[in-house]
C-alpha positions, 0 to 999 in steps of 0.5 A, spaced: 209 065 674 215 064 670 220 065 675 217 059 678 218 055 672 225 057 672 226 055 679 222 048 678 225 046 672 232 045 670 232 047 663 225 051 661 223 054 654 219 059 652 215 060 646 212 067 644 207 068 639 206 075 636 200 075 632 200 079 625 195 085 625 191 081 630 185 085 630 184 086 623 184 078 622 177 077 624 173 077 618 165 079 618 160 075 614 155 080 610 150 080 615 155 083 620 158 088 616 158 095 618 155 099 612 157 106 611 156 112 606 161 117 603 157 122 598 153 117 594 157 111 595 156 106 600 162 102 603 162 096 608 167 092 612 169 085 610 174 085 617 172 088 624 174 095 624 179 097 629 176 099 636 170 095 635 168 093 642 168 086 641 175 085 638 179 084 645 174 079 647 174 075 641 182 075 641 182 073 648 177 067 647 181 065 641 188 065 645 184 061 651 182 056 646 189 055 644 191 055 651 186 049 652 188 046 646 195 045 648 194 043 655 189 038 653 194 035 648 199 035 653 196 034 660 203 031 662 206 038 661 207 043 667 205 049 662 205 056 664 201 061 659 200 068 659 197 073 654 196 080 652 192 082 646 196 080 640 202 076 644 202 069 647 207 066 652 208 059 653 213 056 658 215 049 657 219 045 662 224 043 657 225 042 650 222 035 649 215 037 646 217 043 643 216 041 636 209 038 637 207 044 641 209 049 636 205 044 631 199 045 635 200 052 635 200 053 628 194 048 627 190 052 631 192 059 628 191 056 621 184 053 623 182 060 625 185 063 619 190 067 623 197 069 621 203 071 626 209 075 625 213 070 629 214 064 633 220 065 637 223 060 642 228 062 648 232 056 651 236 061 656 234 067 660 227 066 660 226 073 664 227 076 657 221 072 655 217 075 660 220 082 659 218 082 652 211 081 654 211 086 659 214 091 654 209 089 649 204 091 655 207 098 657 212 100 651 213 107 655 217 103 660 
């Protein structure tokens, strides 16, 4: 995990991607759109509604695609990866490829028309980055 990266490398860096309203970003084609009626008016969703049973799977697949793209583009790097719904953590051994990795992240997100709140980097105190994801998983802590 992240502590192994800290132990193995003298100056690891964490990249945290926080997606903006992740589940509301999945567009539906007209044929997939859910129709409903209220009174005499008909409505349909152009985006997947919150709570749709396939949304976590779709989100996870996009996150895994992003991980595979990064790992295949930079096979020489020892990269730690963790994902929780709309947050992804990458830990790189050092800052050598930081800008290139962030560039690939942005390209993939653009390819899927996914916007993000922020792409943050931590050069020091990596457990803080891990704590960030743990907090996102369990905000009652």
